[in-house]
N, C-alpha and C positions, 0 to 999 in steps of 0.2 A: 938489278934482277927481280924486283918487287913488281914492276909493269911488266916483263916478259911473263910471270905469274898471274897476274890480271888479265893479260891477253887470252893466256890457254884459258883461264875461266870462262872467258866472254866466248871464245870458241867453240866448247863443250857445252850438251847438254843434256848428259848421264854420267854426274861425275859421285864417285864413291869416294868415304874416306875410313881410310882402316887407321886407328888409333890406340895407341897404347898407354901407359901411366904418365907418360911425360905432357900429355893432353892436360890431364888436373894437377900438375905441380905448383902452376902458377895459382892456382886456387888453394893451396897449402895441404895438398894433401901428399904425402910421401910415396914414390914409387918405390920398388922392390928390391932393386938390382944395384942402384948408385951408391957411393959410400953414405950418404946418407937415409938410405932406403931402408925396408924391414927387413932385409936378410942381412945386414952387417949391425942391426941389437943384438946387445949381448945377453941375448936369449939362454935359460938353461936347454931348451930343446930348437931343435934347427927348424925354421919356420913350415917346413915342407910336414913337419911331422903335427905342429900345434894348429896347423890350418887340415888336416887331413880327416878323411871319410872317415878312419880307423878310433882318432881321436875323440872325435865328436861323439862317436856310438858307445863310446868307453870310459870317454874323461867330460862328459858336457859342461860341467860346473867349469872346468879348467879352459876347456874350449871355447867358453862363452864372456869368461875374465879376461883372456886373449885378445877374443874377437871385436867386443867393445871397447876395448883399451886402443888397439892400433888399426881396425878396419872401419869404425864406423867415424863419417866425419859429417855430422849432420848438420854443422855448422858451414859448411863450406860453400860459396857459391857458384854458376858459371863465371868462366872467363874471357876473352873475346873470340879466343879461339870457339868454345860452344857457341856463342852468340851468331858471330860471321857463320857458321856451322846452319844456324836454324835460319838467318837470313838466304842463303843460299837455297833452300829447301821450301823456304813460300816464293821464291822465284822460279822454280820448279827445274833449277839444274842440277840439286843434290838427289840422286836415285836412294843414296844408303849411308850413314853410317854405321861400320862394324868396327865394335870396340873391343877391347877386352879390359876394361874397367869396369868396376863394379858402383860407381858412386850417384850413377842416376843425374849427373851434373845436365848431359844433354838434353835430356827430358825436361828437365829443371828451367833450360834456359828455351825450352819450346819444341824442339827436335819432336819429330814422331815416327822419320822411319829408321829407327835405331836396332841393329841387331846386337845382339848385348851376349855376346860368346860365354862370359864365367857368370852369366846373372846378375842379380840386382840387387846390393845392402839393402835396401831400401821395403824388400817383400821378403815374406815368411810365410810357412803353412805347416799345417798339423802333418805330420808323418804317420799318424794313422787313421785320419777321418779327410785328411786336404783341406781342411778348414783354412782359409785363407788371415793372413793377420800383417798390420803395420808393423813399423819396425818401434812404434810405443809398446808394441807387445812384450816385447825383449826386456825393456830396459828396469824396470822395476824390482825385477826378480832372477837368481842366479841362474836357475833353468827354469825357461819359459814352458809354461804346460799347457796344453789345450782344455777344453772342459771335459772331453773325453777322454783325459788321461794322456794322451799321445805327448811327446816332445814338438815343440815346434822350432821349426829348423831354419835358415836361412836359406834363399831363394839366391845360392851361388854355387857353384861348379865347387867343390872343397879337392885338393890335390887325392888321387886313388879313383876320383871320378869321371865320368868321361862327360864330354860336352852334349850339349843336345843337337840329336842328329839333324832336324827341321833347320834348325837354325844355322849350322854348319852348312845345310844345301843352298838355303838362301844367302849367305854371305859367299858362298862360290859362285852361286848365279847372279849377283849383282857384280860382281868383281868381273867377271869373263863377260858381261856384256854394257861396263860402262865403259864411256870413250875418255876420261880423267882419271887416274887414279892418285890421291895422295895420302903417301906413308908417314903417318909422323907418332914421335913421340913412343918410339918401342924398338926392341933392342930386335926383333925378329929371333928371338933366342927360343919361345916357347911356342912348342907345335900341341895340335898339327896348325894353330891358327898359323903360322908363319908361314905353314907351305901353300896358306890361300893363294897368296901373290902370285904365282907360276902360272895361274890362271888368266889373267890378267892378258889382252890382245891389243892393247891399242898403243896410241905412241908417242900420250902426256903423261909422262910418269911423273911425279914430284916425291922427294923426300925430305921431310923436316927431323933433325934428331941432333941433338949434340955429338954426339958419336958418329962416327961414321958407319956406313952398312953396307956389305956386299951386295950391290943393287944399281943396276945402270939405270939413273934418270936422268931425263932432260933437265933437272932445275933440283940444285942440294941445298938446303937452308941448315945451317948450324946457330944459326940467334934464336933467340927467344922467339918462342912461336907465336906465344901472344901478343908479341910487340909486333911481328907481321900482321898478324889478323889484325888487331887495333890500327893499323895505318888502311888495312882495306875497310874496315868498317868506319872510320872516319871518309873516307871516301862513297860512303852509300853504297845506291845499286851498282851492282857490277856490269848490268846490261848497259 
């Protein structure tokens, strides 16, 4: 099946990779919905509350305590999936990465065509003056505050907040116009992102996920994603 996957890539000129939390689990970052994920932790409040807009605005100290303990993985490094996608971009075959992840590992690997649906946990800004900050700004204090007095918040989409409309439109356009779509490491349970794949009009659809998805695909992989891309990396250029 790897050879068939490789052939599909060779025959494609505009590939979109639509990825979820499963892309980064091999980098040591837990997902949300597996038995080892954040949703199954024994928290006093549901994760949907702890990472909500309301909770951040009303209890910023408690929000940041949970956020820094569970969503910051600054020591995590890109795995073979991230590196292979960067290679595809350099070869001119990858038109976009649409990701639900906030870890920034695609960019660390060297990819530039990254559409982050839920933002980036390495970026921050002041809610009052909109000055931009790096992640270091939030590490030394309970409630990070700008010089102007405004609270610094992560550039991530919290529960109760809407996705960026421009990024949504870019993602839909990329999927609509690509000739190969790879759906990887996502349960397709989170909307509106999960609905984006209905816009795909091509005939080369690949699914890579440990649990089955209700999607009619040309190829379905349930084994380790990073192992698959490691094999492709070892073959170097796909052309």
